[in-house]
C-alpha positions as protocol buffer text, in pm:
chain_id: "A"
residue {
  index: 1
  type: MET
  ca { x: -3856 y: -937 z: -3632 }
}
residue {
  index: 2
  type: SER
  ca { x: -3653 y: -764 z: -3902 }
}
residue {
  index: 3
  type: LYS
  ca { x: -3374 y: -898 z: -4121 }
}
residue {
  index: 4
  type: TYR
  ca { x: -3077 y: -731 z: -4283 }
}
residue {
  index: 5
  type: VAL
  ca { x: -3055 y: -778 z: -4660 }
}
residue {
  index: 6
  type: ARG
  ca { x: -2808 y: -663 z: -4923 }
}
residue {
  index: 7
  type: LEU
  ca { x: -2736 y: -737 z: -5285 }
}
residue {
  index: 8
  type: LYS
  ca { x: -2420 y: -947 z: -5295 }
}
residue {
  index: 9
  type: PRO
  ca { x: -2107 y: -749 z: -5390 }
}
residue {
  index: 10
  type: TYR
  ca { x: -2015 y: -755 z: -5759 }
}
residue {
  index: 11
  type: ASN
  ca { x: -1767 y: -1035 z: -5829 }
}
residue {
  index: 12
  type: PRO
  ca { x: -1800 y: -1195 z: -6174 }
}
residue {
  index: 13
  type: HIS
  ca { x: -1551 y: -1470 z: -6078 }
}
residue {
  index: 14
  type: LEU
  ca { x: -1801 y: -1597 z: -5823 }
}
residue {
  index: 15
  type: GLY
  ca { x: -2100 y: -1541 z: -6051 }
}
residue {
  index: 16
  type: GLN
  ca { x: -2219 y: -1234 z: -5860 }
}
residue {
  index: 17
  type: VAL
  ca { x: -2301 y: -1002 z: -6148 }
}
residue {
  index: 18
  type: LEU
  ca { x: -2596 y: -794 z: -6027 }
}
residue {
  index: 19
  type: ARG
  ca { x: -2537 y: -432 z: -5927 }
}
residue {
  index: 20
  type: ARG
  ca { x: -2901 y: -339 z: -5877 }
}
residue {
  index: 21
  type: LEU
  ca { x: -3230 y: -524 z: -5870 }
}
residue {
  index: 22
  type: SER
  ca { x: -3586 y: -401 z: -5840 }
}
residue {
  index: 23
  type: VAL
  ca { x: -3815 y: -628 z: -5638 }
}
residue {
  index: 24
  type: GLY
  ca { x: -4173 y: -540 z: -5554 }
}
residue {
  index: 25
  type: GLY
  ca { x: -4124 y: -176 z: -5645 }
}
residue {
  index: 26
  type: ARG
  ca { x: -3814 y: -141 z: -5427 }
}
residue {
  index: 27
  type: LEU
  ca { x: -3474 y: -87 z: -5586 }
}
residue {
  index: 28
  type: PHE
  ca { x: -3183 y: -268 z: -5418 }
}
residue {
  index: 29
  type: ARG
  ca { x: -2838 y: -133 z: -5506 }
}
residue {
  index: 30
  type: GLU
  ca { x: -2509 y: -298 z: -5431 }
}
residue {
  index: 31
  type: GLU
  ca { x: -2339 y: 27 z: -5324 }
}
residue {
  index: 32
  type: GLN
  ca { x: -2616 y: 112 z: -5075 }
}
residue {
  index: 33
  type: GLY
  ca { x: -2518 y: -175 z: -4845 }
}
residue {
  index: 34
  type: TRP
  ca { x: -2763 y: -331 z: -4600 }
}
residue {
  index: 35
  type: TYR
  ca { x: -3140 y: -278 z: -4603 }
}
residue {
  index: 36
  type: ILE
  ca { x: -3371 y: -361 z: -4313 }
}
residue {
  index: 37
  type: VAL
  ca { x: -3674 y: -564 z: -4426 }
}
residue {
  index: 38
  type: ASP
  ca { x: -3942 y: -769 z: -4256 }
}
residue {
  index: 39
  type: ASP
  ca { x: -3929 y: -1149 z: -4241 }
}
residue {
  index: 40
  type: ALA
  ca { x: -4178 y: -1204 z: -4525 }
}
residue {
  index: 41
  type: THR
  ca { x: -3974 y: -986 z: -4760 }
}
residue {
  index: 42
  type: ALA
  ca { x: -3653 y: -1162 z: -4655 }
}
residue {
  index: 43
  type: VAL
  ca { x: -3806 y: -1502 z: -4741 }
}
residue {
  index: 44
  type: MET
  ca { x: -3918 y: -1368 z: -5080 }
}
residue {
  index: 45
  type: LEU
  ca { x: -3572 y: -1220 z: -5153 }
}
residue {
  index: 46
  type: SER
  ca { x: -3399 y: -1547 z: -5062 }
}
residue {
  index: 47
  type: LYS
  ca { x: -3555 y: -1704 z: -5373 }
}
residue {
  index: 48
  type: PHE
  ca { x: -3388 y: -1459 z: -5614 }
}
residue {
  index: 49
  type: ARG
  ca { x: -3080 y: -1575 z: -5808 }
}
residue {
  index: 50
  type: GLN
  ca { x: -2804 y: -1384 z: -5988 }
}
residue {
  index: 51
  type: ILE
  ca { x: -2924 y: -1527 z: -6320 }
}
residue {
  index: 52
  type: GLU
  ca { x: -3300 y: -1562 z: -6314 }
}
residue {
  index: 53
  type: ALA
  ca { x: -3333 y: -1860 z: -6548 }
}
residue {
  index: 54
  type: ASP
  ca { x: -3052 y: -2063 z: -6386 }
}
residue {
  index: 55
  type: PRO
  ca { x: -3154 y: -2238 z: -6062 }
}
residue {
  index: 56
  type: ARG
  ca { x: -2788 y: -2326 z: -5991 }
}
residue {
  index: 57
  type: SER
  ca { x: -2673 y: -1964 z: -6004 }
}
residue {
  index: 58
  type: PRO
  ca { x: -2570 y: -1805 z: -5671 }
}
residue {
  index: 59
  type: ALA
  ca { x: -2825 y: -1626 z: -5454 }
}
residue {
  index: 60
  type: ALA
  ca { x: -2870 y: -1259 z: -5532 }
}
residue {
  index: 61
  type: PHE
  ca { x: -2891 y: -1143 z: -5168 }
}
residue {
  index: 62
  type: ASP
  ca { x: -2705 y: -1185 z: -4842 }
}
residue {
  index: 63
  type: ILE
  ca { x: -2970 y: -1222 z: -4572 }
}
residue {
  index: 64
  type: GLY
  ca { x: -2918 y: -1235 z: -4197 }
}
residue {
  index: 65
  type: THR
  ca { x: -2960 y: -1076 z: -3859 }
}
residue {
  index: 66
  type: LYS
  ca { x: -2778 y: -761 z: -3755 }
}
residue {
  index: 67
  type: ARG
  ca { x: -2503 y: -967 z: -3589 }
}
residue {
  index: 68
  type: GLU
  ca { x: -2456 y: -1184 z: -3902 }
}
residue {
  index: 69
  type: ALA
  ca { x: -2438 y: -871 z: -4118 }
}
residue {
  index: 70
  type: LEU
  ca { x: -2168 y: -724 z: -3895 }
}
residue {
  index: 71
  type: VAL
  ca { x: -1969 y: -1049 z: -3906 }
}
residue {
  index: 72
  type: MET
  ca { x: -1990 y: -1057 z: -4290 }
}
residue {
  index: 73
  type: GLU
  ca { x: -1871 y: -696 z: -4311 }
}
residue {
  index: 74
  type: ARG
  ca { x: -1583 y: -766 z: -4073 }
}
residue {
  index: 75
  type: GLU
  ca { x: -1467 y: -1073 z: -4268 }
}
residue {
  index: 76
  type: GLU
  ca { x: -1480 y: -883 z: -4598 }
}
residue {
  index: 77
  type: ARG
  ca { x: -1278 y: -594 z: -4452 }
}
residue {
  index: 78
  type: LYS
  ca { x: -1021 y: -841 z: -4321 }
}
residue {
  index: 79
  type: ALA
  ca { x: -998 y: -1011 z: -4663 }
}
residue {
  index: 80
  type: ARG
  ca { x: -954 y: -672 z: -4835 }
}
residue {
  index: 81
  type: ARG
  ca { x: -672 y: -581 z: -4595 }
}
residue {
  index: 82
  type: ILE
  ca { x: -492 y: -910 z: -4657 }
}
residue {
  index: 83
  type: LYS
  ca { x: -533 y: -873 z: -5033 }
}
residue {
  index: 84
  type: ALA
  ca { x: -394 y: -519 z: -5019 }
}
residue {
  index: 85
  type: ARG
  ca { x: -95 y: -637 z: -4816 }
}
residue {
  index: 86
  type: VAL
  ca { x: -23 y: -916 z: -5063 }
}
residue {
  index: 87
  type: GLN
  ca { x: -38 y: -676 z: -5356 }
}
residue {
  index: 88
  type: GLU
  ca { x: 188 y: -434 z: -5170 }
}
residue {
  index: 89
  type: ALA
  ca { x: 436 y: -713 z: -5094 }
}
residue {
  index: 90
  type: GLN
  ca { x: 438 y: -823 z: -5457 }
}
residue {
  index: 91
  type: ALA
  ca { x: 500 y: -467 z: -5569 }
}
residue {
  index: 92
  type: MET
  ca { x: 789 y: -431 z: -5325 }
}
residue {
  index: 93
  type: GLY
  ca { x: 934 y: -772 z: -5406 }
}
residue {
  index: 94
  type: ARG
  ca { x: 891 y: -917 z: -5055 }
}
residue {
  index: 95
  type: PRO
  ca { x: 842 y: -1294 z: -5026 }
}
residue {
  index: 96
  type: LEU
  ca { x: 480 y: -1392 z: -4971 }
}
residue {
  index: 97
  type: GLY
  ca { x: 570 y: -1654 z: -4709 }
}
residue {
  index: 98
  type: ALA
  ca { x: 640 y: -1378 z: -4459 }
}
residue {
  index: 99
  type: LEU
  ca { x: 285 y: -1252 z: -4504 }
}
residue {
  index: 100
  type: ALA
  ca { x: 126 y: -1583 z: -4409 }
}
residue {
  index: 101
  type: SER
  ca { x: 231 y: -1551 z: -4046 }
}
residue {
  index: 102
  type: GLU
  ca { x: 135 y: -1183 z: -4042 }
}
residue {
  index: 103
  type: ALA
  ca { x: -207 y: -1253 z: -4195 }
}
residue {
  index: 104
  type: SER
  ca { x: -301 y: -1498 z: -3922 }
}
residue {
  index: 105
  type: ALA
  ca { x: -208 y: -1241 z: -3660 }
}
residue {
  index: 106
  type: LEU
  ca { x: -422 y: -969 z: -3821 }
}
residue {
  index: 107
  type: ASP
  ca { x: -686 y: -843 z: -3584 }
}
residue {
  index: 108
  type: GLU
  ca { x: -972 y: -617 z: -3689 }
}
residue {
  index: 109
  type: ASP
  ca { x: -911 y: -357 z: -3420 }
}
residue {
  index: 110
  type: ALA
  ca { x: -532 y: -357 z: -3436 }
}
residue {
  index: 111
  type: PRO
  ca { x: -370 y: -108 z: -3674 }
}
residue {
  index: 112
  type: LEU
  ca { x: -152 y: -238 z: -3955 }
}
residue {
  index: 113
  type: PRO
  ca { x: 217 y: -245 z: -3863 }
}
residue {
  index: 114
  type: ALA
  ca { x: 439 y: 7 z: -4038 }
}
residue {
  index: 115
  type: PRO
  ca { x: 673 y: -136 z: -4304 }
}
residue {
  index: 116
  type: GLU
  ca { x: 1019 y: -214 z: -4174 }
}
residue {
  index: 117
  type: PRO
  ca { x: 1293 y: 20 z: -4297 }
}
residue {
  index: 118
  type: SER
  ca { x: 1536 y: -139 z: -4538 }
}
residue {
  index: 119
  type: ASN
  ca { x: 1892 y: -56 z: -4640 }
}
residue {
  index: 120
  type: GLU
  ca { x: 1852 y: -219 z: -4980 }
}
residue {
  index: 121
  type: VAL
  ca { x: 1885 y: 4 z: -5283 }
}
residue {
  index: 122
  type: PHE
  ca { x: 1637 y: -36 z: -5566 }
}
residue {
  index: 123
  type: ASP
  ca { x: 1663 y: 89 z: -5921 }
}
residue {
  index: 124
  type: GLU
  ca { x: 1380 y: 265 z: -6106 }
}
residue {
  index: 125
  type: VAL
  ca { x: 1202 y: -59 z: -6194 }
}
residue {
  index: 126
  type: GLY
  ca { x: 1196 y: -180 z: -5835 }
}
residue {
  index: 127
  type: HIS
  ca { x: 1457 y: -456 z: -5866 }
}
residue {
  index: 128
  type: LEU
  ca { x: 1743 y: -478 z: -5625 }
}
residue {
  index: 129
  type: ASP
  ca { x: 2042 y: -303 z: -5780 }
}
residue {
  index: 130
  type: ASP
  ca { x: 2361 y: -471 z: -5654 }
}
residue {
  index: 131
  type: ASP
  ca { x: 2592 y: -228 z: -5834 }
}
residue {
  index: 132
  type: LEU
  ca { x: 2456 y: 69 z: -5643 }
}
residue {
  index: 133
  type: GLU
  ca { x: 2493 y: -111 z: -5313 }
}
residue {
  index: 134
  type: GLU
  ca { x: 2865 y: -170 z: -5360 }
}
residue {
  index: 135
  type: GLU
  ca { x: 2951 y: 191 z: -5450 }
}
residue {
  index: 136
  type: GLU
  ca { x: 2989 y: 398 z: -5137 }
}
residue {
  index: 137
  type: GLY
  ca { x: 3169 y: 692 z: -5302 }
}
residue {
  index: 138
  type: GLU
  ca { x: 3030 y: 1032 z: -5386 }
}
residue {
  index: 139
  type: PRO
  ca { x: 2674 y: 1033 z: -5505 }
}
residue {
  index: 140
  type: ASP
  ca { x: 2613 y: 1131 z: -5864 }
}
residue {
  index: 141
  type: PRO
  ca { x: 2537 y: 1499 z: -5907 }
}
residue {
  index: 142
  type: GLU
  ca { x: 2173 y: 1574 z: -5968 }
}
residue {
  index: 143
  type: PRO
  ca { x: 2096 y: 1631 z: -6334 }
}
residue {
  index: 144
  type: GLU
  ca { x: 1999 y: 1982 z: -6431 }
}
residue {
  index: 145
  type: PRO
  ca { x: 1627 y: 2021 z: -6479 }
}
residue {
  index: 146
  type: GLU
  ca { x: 1517 y: 2054 z: -6836 }
}
residue {
  index: 147
  type: PRO
  ca { x: 1396 y: 2402 z: -6932 }
}
residue {
  index: 148
  type: GLU
  ca { x: 1025 y: 2429 z: -6971 }
}
residue {
  index: 149
  type: PRO
  ca { x: 915 y: 2453 z: -7332 }
}
residue {
  index: 150
  type: GLU
  ca { x: 769 y: 2785 z: -7436 }
}
residue {
  index: 151
  type: PRO
  ca { x: 396 y: 2781 z: -7480 }
}
residue {
  index: 152
  type: LYS
  ca { x: 283 y: 2758 z: -7838 }
}
residue {
  index: 153
  type: LYS
  ca { x: 152 y: 3077 z: -7987 }
}
residue {
  index: 154
  type: PRO
  ca { x: -187 y: 3055 z: -8148 }
}
residue {
  index: 155
  type: VAL
  ca { x: -182 y: 3057 z: -8525 }
}
residue {
  index: 156
  type: ILE
  ca { x: -384 y: 3340 z: -8670 }
}
residue {
  index: 157
  type: ARG
  ca { x: -528 y: 3261 z: -9008 }
}
residue {
  index: 158
  type: PRO
  ca { x: -710 y: 3506 z: -9230 }
}
residue {
  index: 159
  type: ARG
  ca { x: -1081 y: 3461 z: -9256 }
}
residue {
  index: 160
  type: ARG
  ca { x: -1209 y: 3301 z: -9567 }
}
residue {
  index: 161
  type: THR
  ca { x: -1500 y: 3455 z: -9742 }
}
residue {
  index: 162
  type: LEU
  ca { x: -1750 y: 3228 z: -9898 }
}
residue {
  index: 163
  type: LYS
  ca { x: -1869 y: 3306 z: -10245 }
}
residue {
  index: 164
  type: ILE
  ca { x: -2221 y: 3191 z: -10296 }
}
residue {
  index: 165
  type: LYS
  ca { x: -2308 y: 3117 z: -10651 }
}
residue {
  index: 166
  type: SER
  ca { x: -2653 y: 3201 z: -10758 }
}
residue {
  index: 167
  type: ASN
  ca { x: -2852 y: 3003 z: -11008 }
}
residue {
  index: 168
  type: ARG
  ca { x: -3008 y: 3318 z: -11141 }
}
residue {
  index: 169
  type: LYS
  ca { x: -2904 y: 3439 z: -11477 }
}
residue {
  index: 170
  type: LYS
  ca { x: -2797 y: 3794 z: -11507 }
}
residue {
  index: 171
  type: GLU
  ca { x: -2992 y: 3992 z: -11763 }
}
């Protein structure tokens, strides 16, 4: 029976620092994803660590059946989606508590919901600008675009001639 094997994704915070590893003449690369190997090779690869001399270092490979590999991929995709949503919420200034309920409802097959439209007005930095919200008068006229600077003309310099001095004495 065959096993699915991959080099663990690079994450120095978890001690996963390998991006490629050559074992038995075969090069395993992190970006290549899953490799199909026989059981004997899978047992041999299970003994490899991220740091060779440290027996407490994390394992270098994820090893499992096809179903286990699919489950790992699905969980990682779900974690990446949640992380992206949190970063997006932080950038927009939304409270993170609202994401907790949304994150538990995230399903792999369901598309991400579209962001809700908001009537809040934000300034250039992304902070809520209360002054702009209160003014309902005429909008400020658009500033005139700045004229484009003229392209710089190349500077033409005269060629310099080199005078080579000879060590010969004139007779």
